[in-house]
N, C-alpha and C positions, 0 to 999 in steps of 0.2 A: 491689802486685807485689813479689816479690822476684827479685832480682836474683843469677846467679848465673853462672860463668865457660861461656860456651857458650849461654845459652837463660836468658829470662825469665819465671819462673813468676806464676801467680796462685797468689792464696791456697791456693784450692781446687781441683783440674786434673779437670777432663772427663777419664775413661779413656781414652773410645774420640774417635778422633782426633788423640788426644798424639804423642808421639815414639815413631812406629811402633805396636807392638804391647805396652805395659807389662802385660797380665797374662800375655803369652808369656813376654817377657825376665823377671820375677818367677817366673814356673816353672820356663823351662830354669838359670837363676843355680842357685835351689834346690834342683833335682835334679842338676842338676853338680857340688854340695855335702854331697851325699848326704843331704841333709836331708826330713824328712817335713813334708806341710800342718802336723801336729799339734807339729811341732818349732818350728818355724818360729811358728806359732800364739802357742805359749807363751814365744815369747822379747819378744814383742810386745806382750803382754796382749791378743791377739783370741782366738776361738773357730776350731778348724779352718773349720767352714763359712766363714767372711768369709774367712780366705787363698782357699778353693774360688771365692767369687766375684771378688775381685781376679782371679785368674787367669785366671776366666772373662770378665773384662770386662762384669761388671755390676755394677760399684758406682763412685762417685766416690772420688776419696781427695787428701785436704789435703797438702798438701805436709810436714809434720810428719810425715804417716801415712808414706808415700814413705821420708822421711828415719832413722823406725824400724827401717821392714821392709830399708835396705841395712845400716844398723849391724847389725842382727841376722843378716846374713848375711854380716859384715867387709868389704862393699864402700862405696865413695861412690855418691852416688845417681847422679850421672852416669852412673856405669859400670854400675847397676843397670838404668836404663833403654835404656842403648844395646842394639843387638841382638844386638850383639857379646857370646858367653861364651867 
């Protein structure tokens, strides 16, 4: 397990049933920052379809993938996964 201030994560995090609705939080942050799925995908080395699947909560992400996505948006992972934008 990986320990972070405020919560503990397993190496792989199931998208459904974790902190609120991570896909929705990622979408909110991305759109509030004026970023398209394609732009975010390019920054994290993934496809636009992959980002879409994340936002729809259809796939599992590793802690490292959450970290990459949050860094691409200039956020800390904890802030990204919070439902507050």
